[in-house]
N, C-alpha and C positions, 0 to 999 in steps of 0.2 A: 706704639709707645709714646707718640706725641699726641696731645689732645688740645682742643680749643672749643670755643662756643660759638654759636650763631651770631651773638652780639659782637664778636671780634672780627667778623667779615668786613673787609674793606668795601666791597660792593655786594650788599646782601641780595641783589636781584639775581635772577637765574644766570647760571654760568654760560659762557659761550660754548660753541661746538667743540672746542678743544678740552673742555672740562676743567680748566684752570680756575682756581678760586684763590684770592689773595686774603691774607689774615693779618691783623695787627700784632698778634702774638700767638705763640703756641706754648704748651706746657710739656715738659718731659717729666712724666709722673713716676717713673722708676729710677732708682738709684743705681743704674747700670751705666757702663761706658756707652758713648755714642761716637759716630764718626762724622767729621766735617770735611767735605771735599771741595776744592776749587776746580770748577769745570770750565773749560774753554770750548765755545762753539765758533767755528770758522765759517763765516758767511761770505767768503771770497774777498769782498771789499773791506770787511772789518771783522774783528774778533770780539766776542762778548763773554765776559767772565761772570759766572754766578757761583754761589755757594750752595752746596747740598748737604742736608743733614740726614744721616741714616742711623736707625737705631739698632740694627743687627749686622753681624758679620756675613750672613747670607746676602743681605741687600749690598753690602760692600763688594762681595764677590760678583753680584750681578752688575754693578756699576763698572767694574773692571772689565767684565766681558762685553759690556755695551760700547766701549770705546771704538771710534772709527777714525779715518783720517780727517774728518770734520768736527768731531767732538773727542776731547781727551781730558785727562786729569792733570792739573798743573800742580796741585798741592794736596796733601792728605794729613789730617790731624786726628787725634783721638782726644775726646773729652772724658775725663775720669772723675769720679766722686772721691771724697776722702777715704772711703772704705777700700779703695784700690790704691790710691797714690799716697795715702798717709801724709798729705801736706797741710791738713786742717781745712780743705775746701776743694772745690772743683779745680781741675787743672787742664789746660788744652796744650797738647805737645805734638810736635811733627812726628808722624808715624812712619816707620821704616819697613815693618814687616808684620804680616798677620798670618798665623797658621791655624787652620781648623783641623781638629781631631775628630775621628768618628769611631763608633763602636764596631764591633764585628758585624752587627746588623745594618750598618751604614748611617745611623743616627748621629747627628753632631753631638759631642759630648764634652768638648773642651776647645777653648780658643785662647791663643797666646798672641800678645802684642809686644813688639820691640819698638821703643821709641828712641829718638836721637840722643838722648842722655845715656843710652845703654841700659836703661831699666827695662825689665820685662814685667808685663801685667798678664795675669791669667784669670780666665773664667772657667772654673773647673780645675781638675788636677791632671795635667798632661802625662804624668807617669803612672796613672792608674790603669787598671786592666780594662776599663771602659774606653780607653783611647788607643784602639788597636791600629788605626790607620790615620795618616795625616796628609794634608795638602796645603802648600803655601798659597793662600788666595790673594795676597797682596805683597808686592815687593817694590819699594819706592824706586829702586834702581832700574826696574823694568817697566813699571806701570805708570810712572809719572812722566810727563812730557808728550810731545807729539807722538801720535800713534804710528807704530811701525809694524807692518804685517810680518809675522815670523813664520 
């Protein structure tokens, strides 16, 4: 869901062994919400904070599951276009909860997002017959802050 061009590569030379490539910009070409996470990495003597942009709820769920005692999520936001937030433009809001609904066959069919203003955004229709099962994939009260084994 994010795209860029070779011309926007900061160092167009071959990538290092870690596969990391830096870009001057990326484009979000679809008018769908995306997630913006503040990630903390603890190196013992120092902590490094980075921002991670994720285009899908499935990738958000993966980031939640990838937390360790040395890598955790400190903040989570959702960026929504006008078609979702009806504010006249893009809006970045603190994210409190994400619930993924699945069909009887297990396919993702709907996602709901609760933000700190109390507003709920939905992709799909959570009350439809295609949303038989649900799972809370993100809860700010549980998933933000230093990782605690449960």
